N, C-alpha and C positions, 0 to 999 in steps of 0.2 A: 582239455580235450578228453582226458581219461574219464572225467565225471560225466561229460556229455555222452560218450559211448555207453557208459554204464546206464545212464538214464534212458537212452534209446533202446537198449537191450531189455531193460525192465519193462518199458512201455510196450515193446513188441511181444514179450512173453505174456503180459497182462491181456493184450488184445487176443492172442492165441488162446489163452485159457478161457476168456469170456466167450469167444466164438465156439470153442469146443463144448463149453457148458450149455450154450444155447442149442447147438446141434443135438446134444444128448437129450436135452429137455424136449425138443420138438419131436425127436425120434420115438419118444415113449408114448405112442398113440394108443388110445383105447381100442381094444381088440374086438372083432366081430363075435357075436354070440352064435349059438348053434343054429338059430333060425336063419341068420344071415348066411352061414356056410351052407345050409341045406338049400337055400334059394339060388345058389351058384351052380346047381346041377340041372342040365337040360332034361326036359320030359316032352310028352306029346303036345303040350300047349305052348311052352316057351323054349326057344333055343338060346342057350347062353354061350357066348364066345369070349374067352379071356385072352387079351393081348397085353403087351407091355404098355400100351397107350390108353387102353380103356377096357372095360367089360361091357359087352353089348347084350341086351335082352331084346329078343324079337319074337313076335307071335309066330308059331310054327306053321299055322294054316293060312297065312295071308302075307302080302307084301305091303308093309306100312308106307305111307307117304308123309306122315308127321312124326317128328323125332324130338326127343328131349335130351340135352346134354346136361349132366348133373355133377356138381362139385361138392365134395364132402366138407363137413365142419372141421374146425381147427383141432388138431391132434386127435383125430378120429380116423382109424383105418377105413379107407373108402368102401371096403366090402360090407361094412356095417349097414349100409343103406339098401342092400339087396332085397330084403323082404318086401318093402313097399314098391320099389322100382320094378321088381319082377312082375308084380301083379298089375301095375300100370301097363307094362308091355303086353300082358296077356289080353288087355282090352283093345289091342290093335295098334300099338305104337312102338316105334323103336326107342329104346332108352340106352344111352351111352353113359356109363358111370366112370368118371376119370380119376386117376390118382394124381396127387400134387406133390411137388417138392417139399421135403421136410414136414409133410402133413399139414402145411399151412398154405391155403389157396392163394393168398396174396403174393406168394413167391412163384406162382405158376398160373398167371391169368390166362395164358394161351394154351392151357392144358386141353381145352376142348377142340382145338384146331384139327388134330388128326382125325377126330370123329367126323367133322364137317367134310373132310376130304374123302373119307372112306365110304360114305353112303350118299353117292350122287343122286340116288333115287328119291331121297327125301326132299320134298318140295316146300314143306313148312317146318321151320326149326324153332324150338324154344330152348332157352338155357335156364338153368336153375341151380339151387343148392340150399344146403342147410347152414344156418348161422353164418360164419365167415365165408362159407362156400357160396351162399347166395349173393353176398356182397361182391365176391370175385366174379361170379357169373354175370352180374349186372355190368361190370367193367368189360368183360369179354363181349357181351352183347353190343356195347358201344363201339367196339372195334370191328364188328362183323355185321354189315347190313343185312346179311341173310338171316339173322336172328330176328324174328318178328314178335317174340313173346318172352316174358321172363316169369319164373316161378320162384317165389321166396318161401322157404320153410323156416319159420322162426328167424327171419332175416329181413334186411331192408337195404336200399342203396346207400352209398356213402355221401351222395350229394343230390342235387336236383337235375342232373344231366338228362335223366329219362323223362322228366315231366312233360316236355313239349316234343318228345321224340316220336310220338304216335305208336310206341310199342304197347302191346297188350300185356297186362300185368295181373298176377295172382299172388296174394299174400295169405299164407296159412299160418296161424299162430295159435298158441295154447294158453289157456287161462291161468295155469299154474307154472308157467315158464319162469324160472328164476334168473335167466340170462338174457332173454329177449322179452321183456315185460310187455304187458298190454299198453302201458304208457309209451314205451319205445315204438311199438308198432303204430300206435295212434299218431305219434309225431311224424312217422315216416310218410303218412298220407300226403303231406305237403310236398314231398319229393317225387311223387308218382303221378301218372296221368289221372285225370278226374274220373275216368271210367274203370280204374283198377278195382279188382274184386278182392274183398277181404273176407276170409273164412275163419271163424274161431273154432277151436276144439275145446269144449268145456271139459275140464278135468285132466287135460293133457299137460305134459311138461316138456322140457327142452330135450332131454336125452331120448325120449321115446319116439322121436322122429326117426331114429335109427335103432339098431340092436347092438349096443355096446355097454350096457350096464349103467350104473348111476354116474352122475357128473357133479363135480364140486361146484357149489353155488346154486345148484338147481333145487327146485321144490319137489316133494313127493307127488306123484300123480295120483288121482283118485279114480282113474280108469286104467284098464290093462293096456299093455303095449299093442296087443292085437287089435283092440278096439280103436286105439289111436291110429294105427296103420290103416285100418279100413276107412276111417274118415279122411285121412290124407289121400289114399288111393282114389276114393270117390271124387273128392274135390279137384285133384290134379287131372284125372282122366276127363271129367266134365269140362274142365278148362281147355284141355288139348282138343277136345271134340269141337269146342266153340271157335277155335282159331280161324281167322280169315286168312286164306292163302296169300 
């Protein structure tokens, strides 16, 4: 009995230490750069509102009816996606950028639900995200029929559940991405509706979908982050404009 108690105690301590190590690892998120922090300030074109559940970007001069809920990539501070998302909002859309538990969207699939409830004036909703965030957004969309479109930034769904769903889909990917390769994106076509839109960014990489510095396993980009953001903004805004109510 004494040895059993000792074994159970050792096992419990091991689990606690492993769990604590995982939490510490997940909590070390890549931090937003200055461009991202600057994009969190309201001005005459975009109104920025920060709550505990989301950061919203809204055009200051009009009331949007189309909205995008956006999930961050793994171990990236969600604020890092502000530069591109702010400029998408400036073109007439509501954008809600959501934080996720432990900086891992798989642990917080329903992170977008508060935004759905907070903006009843939005009649057309899309969900999206970068990398792991895009995968989580696709699962969120499956749980919420009010989501009629999905936007993947260097990402793809975990299975073929969306293929016959009728959801409208956009996949933006970068040619020099070291984490979501062109081969990965090409393979994802089989899991998306036949009319899904695929938009390449030549010279872009994985980390430059946001503003958080270099990322392990990624390739160097041959274009600037600003150039990559502008292409992302244009493709995403064009897609939102095309959505069927």
